[in-house]
C-alpha positions in Angstrom: 54.3 -173.5 20.0 52.4 -176.6 18.9 52.3 -177.8 22.5 50.7 -174.6 23.6 48.0 -174.9 20.9 47.3 -178.5 21.8 47.0 -177.7 25.5 44.6 -174.9 24.7 42.5 -177.2 22.6 42.5 -179.8 25.3 41.4 -177.2 27.9 38.6 -175.9 25.8 37.3 -179.4 25.0 37.5 -180.3 28.7 35.6 -177.2 29.6 32.9 -177.8 27.1 32.5 -181.5 28.2 32.3 -180.4 31.8 29.5 -177.9 31.0 27.5 -180.3 29.0 27.8 -183.1 31.6 26.7 -180.7 34.4 23.7 -179.6 32.3 22.7 -183.1 31.5 23.0 -184.4 35.0 20.9 -181.4 36.3 18.2 -182.2 33.7 18.2 -185.9 34.6 17.8 -185.1 38.3 14.9 -182.7 37.5 13.2 -185.4 35.4 13.6 -188.0 38.1 12.1 -185.6 40.7 9.1 -184.8 38.5 8.2 -188.4 37.5 6.0 -189.3 40.5 4.0 -186.1 40.2 3.4 -186.7 36.4 2.3 -190.3 37.0 -0.3 -189.2 39.6 -1.6 -186.4 37.4 -1.8 -188.8 34.4 -3.8 -191.3 36.4 -6.5 -188.8 37.1 -6.6 -187.0 33.8 -9.3 -187.7 31.3 -8.3 -189.3 28.0 -7.3 -186.8 25.4 -9.0 -187.1 22.0 -7.7 -185.5 18.8 -10.2 -184.9 16.0 -8.9 -184.0 12.6 -11.4 -182.4 10.2 -10.2 -182.1 6.6 -11.4 -183.1 3.2 -9.5 -185.5 1.0 -7.6 -184.1 -2.0 -8.8 -184.9 -5.5 -6.4 -186.3 -8.0 -6.2 -182.9 -9.7 -5.2 -181.2 -6.4 -2.6 -183.9 -5.6 -1.1 -183.4 -9.1 -0.9 -179.7 -8.7 1.0 -180.0 -5.4 3.9 -181.8 -7.0 
């Protein structure tokens, strides 16, 4: 009975590892295929600027947060 349980666990583990490796290799191939297109698009894109508008907290506001 123990042998059957162990074989079932080995089979399930192998099936999970096979599925994960297939998914990972498909994602890696898709990334490699898209890289030249991303590099060309990035070369022609304008620089992105992030502007953060916020006021600084006073000491009283900081103390009330904690």
